[in-house]
N, C-alpha and C positions, 0 to 999 in steps of 0.2 A: 763377334764383330772383328773386323781386321785390326791387327795390332802393329802392322809395319807401314803405317801411313806416313807420308811426308808431313811436315809441320803445317803447311797451308791447308791440306785436306783435313788433318786432325782437328785444327781449329774450327773448321766448318762443322765437323761431326759433333764436337763438344757443344757448340752453340745450338745446333739443330736439335740435339737430344734434349736440351733444356726446354725447348719450345714445344716438344711433343711430336705428334704424328704429322705427316705431310699428306695433303689432299690433292689428288691428281684427277683432273677432269680429262677424259680421253675418249676418242671415237673409234679406236681399234677394238677388236673383240675382247670381251671381259676376261676370258681365260688367259689371253696374252698379257693384259694389264696385271692380272693377279700373279702370273709367273714373274713378271718384272718386279712387282712389289715384294714377292718372297725373296728373290735374289738380292735386291737392294737391302732388305732388312737383314739378311744373313751376313752381308758384308759390313754394314755400318750400325746395326742394332736399332735402326730408325724405322718405325712402322709407316707404311704407305697405305692410305685409304683411297682406292680407285673408285671413281664414279664414271660409269660408262654411259654415254649418250651418242646418238647419231649426230653428225656435224650440225645440222640445222637446229636441233634441240639444244645442243651444247652452246652454240653461238647465242641463241636467244636467252638461255639461262644465265650464261656468264655475263653478257652485256647488261642484262637486267640487274644482276647483283652488283657488278662493278660500277654501274652508274650511280649507285647509292654512296659510293666512296670506299667500299670494302667488299671483299668476297670471301666466302669460306674456302674457295679454291686457292691453292698455292701455285700450281702449275697447270697449264692447259696444253693438250696435245690435239691439234685440230688441223683439218685439211687446209692447206694454204689457199688463201683467197683474199679479196680486198678487205675482208673483215680485219685482218691484221693491221692494215693501214689505219682503219678507223680506231681500233683499240690502241694503237700507238699514239694517234693524234689526241684521243680522249684521255690518254695517260691511264688506261685500264691495265696496261702491261708495261713492263720495264724493257727498254731496248737492250738486247744482248751486247750491243756495242759499248754500253756503259757499265757492264757488269764484269767484274773480275772473277774468273773461275779457275780452279786448280789446273795449272799447266800440265801436271802429271796425268790428268784425265782427258783434257780437251786439246792438248797440244797437237795432236795428229788429226783433228777434225778438219776435213778439207774446206778451204776458204770458199771454193766455188759453190758450196751448198748453203751459203747464207743468202737470204733474200731481203727485200724491203730495206735496201741500203745498209745491209749488214746487221740488221736488228733482229732477224728471225732465222734460226738455224732449221734446215730441213733435215729431219732425221730418218725419214722412211719414204719409200716410193711404192705405190700400190699398183701393180701391173694389171692392165686389162687382159683377161683371158677369154678363150672361147669355151663355151659349155656345150656338151653334146650328150645325147642319149645313146648308151652303149648297145641297146637292143636294135637301134636304127642305123648306127654308124659302126661298121665293122672294125675300123682301125682309127686311131687318133689322127685327126687332121694335122697336116704339117704346114699349111699355109692358110692365111686369111682368105685366099682366093676361093676356098671351098664355099663361102657364102654365095658366090655367083655361079656355082655349078648347077646347071639345069636339073641335075638329078635330085636336088633338094628344093625344087619348086613347090611352094605351098607348105614348106616344112621349116620355116625360119621364124624365130622370135627375136625382135630387136627392141631395145628401149628407145623411146622418143629421142631424136637426135639432140634437141635442145633441152633435155631434162637435166643436164648438168654440164658445167664447163669441160669436165673430163671427156664427156661424150663428143662434144664439138671438136675438142683437140684430137680425139681418136679418129674421127671420120676425116678430119683435115689431113692427118697423117696418112690414112689409107688412100685418099685422093692423090696426095703427093707421090706415094709409093707405087700405086697401081693404075692411076689415071681415072678419068671420068667413066670409061667403059666398065670398070669394076663396079662402081657404085650403081651404074645403070643396069648391070647384070643382076645385082641384088634386087633392084626394083622389079625386074622381069620375073624374079622368083616369088613375087607377091608376099613379102614378109608380113607377119602379124606384129603390130605395134603393141608391146607389152606395157603394163602399168609401171614398169621399172625393173631394175636388175633382179630383185628378189622374186617377184611374181613370174618374171620371165624364166628364171632358173627353175622355179618350181614347175612351170608348165612343161619345160623340156624333160624334167625328171618324171613327170606324169605321163609322158609319151604323146603330148599334144603336138609337139614338133620335134624335129631331130636335132636342130642346131639353135644356139641362142647367143645373144650378145647383150651385155657383157656377162661373163661368168662370175659368180660370187663364191669364192673358195670356201669360206666358212659354211655357207648355205649348202654347197655341194657336199662337203664332208658330213654335215648333219643328215642330209638326205641319203647319202651312201650308207651311213650307220643304220638307217631304218630299212635298208634293202633296196633303195631306188637305183635303177640302172642309169647312173649319171656320172659324168667325169668332166674335168677341165683339160684343155690343151694349152700349154704355155708357148705362145708363138712369138716370132720376131718379124718385124719390129713391133713394139707396143709402147703405150704411154698410159697415163692414169693420174690419179690424185697424188699430190705430194703432201707429206705430213710435217707440220712445223710445231715448234714449241713457243710458249709464251709464259713469262714470269708475271704472275698477278701482282699488281701494285697493292700495298696495304693488306697483304695476306697474313694469316695467322702465323706462318712459319716461313718467312722469306729465305732464311739461311738453309732450311731443309729443302726448299724449292730449288735453290741454286745447286745444292749438292746432288739432288735427283737429276736436274738438267745436265750437270756435268757427267754423271753416270751414263745417261742416255746418249751423250755425245762422245763418250769414250768408245773405243773399238769393241771392247769386251761387252759392255752394256748394250751398245747399239746392235751388235750382232745377236745378242740374246733376245732383244725385243723383236727384231725382224724375223728371226727363226721361229719364235713363238707365234707371230702373227702371219707367217707365210708371206712376208713382204720383202722388198729389196732394200738392203742396207747401202749407204754411200760407201761403205768399206768393202763392198762386194763387187769387184771389177767385172766379173762375168755377168752378174745380174744387171749392172748398169750398162753393159754393152748392148743389151737388147731393149733397154728402156730409153725412149726419146723424151726429153723434158719439154714441157709446153713452151718454154722460152726459145726452143730450137725449131718449133713448128710454124710453118706459114699457115695462119688461121684463115679459114674462109667463113663467110657469113652462114649462120645456121640455116637460114631459109634457102640458100643456094644448095647446101648439102641435102636438105630435106627434099628439094625438088629433084635432085639427081637420084635419090633413093626412092623416089616415087611417093 
């Protein structure tokens, strides 16, 4: 464990060590959570127990536990959504605006990446990518406009527009960027509506279609490892889910949770997380240049977008 800590951080470490391990509920890939856990333990000597769940399951589990007055979770890492407003109102999580964290760790965390009136830090951005079958597409696409290319008529997989807020934001961004004609061009290509990002990615990998939306990088990497001819193209502009942190009220190790949160908000820890998860860090100016936040997007009604997409 680190021996050159400032007094404020050392006090947190000492108190957290007495309380035991820190339990982290997170929705990023388990391998990334375990990498972060290992790095945190190597720095501070405190064990992190990651529990990986998809956002919907994590929300349900945490809210069910927290509504009883306590939770085995110390810290949650969850897609930013109105759930954070509910959790703050119900006092299931502690507002970050009321928490003192070591300045040596979080002093450089950008102010613009706090949401919910400064109570929730956004520590990661998940870019929407394009997925394609390398046997069907000779070169990696360089623009989203490829979806409307007549050469791919009958060869598209797209998730239902209103299957997630991130999808609505994405197609709103595409309409703003390329106009109604682009979405209508996709409709003319008669896309297959997939059951979601994962089955859509799997269908493209199996050769059922040439192009898909959205690409799921961990799924693509897993399929590539098994020999599937599939890849993602990281295109500009893009948008996607934003990942926030929540400090659980009445948790077993609140001091450990604060220290882990501070680590994840420090440039070093944050970059480590996002590199492991193949996501964008708020400390990555190049990555943020291609990512458009939902707060900056003029949102259209899902039904209107669905109509344009056929």
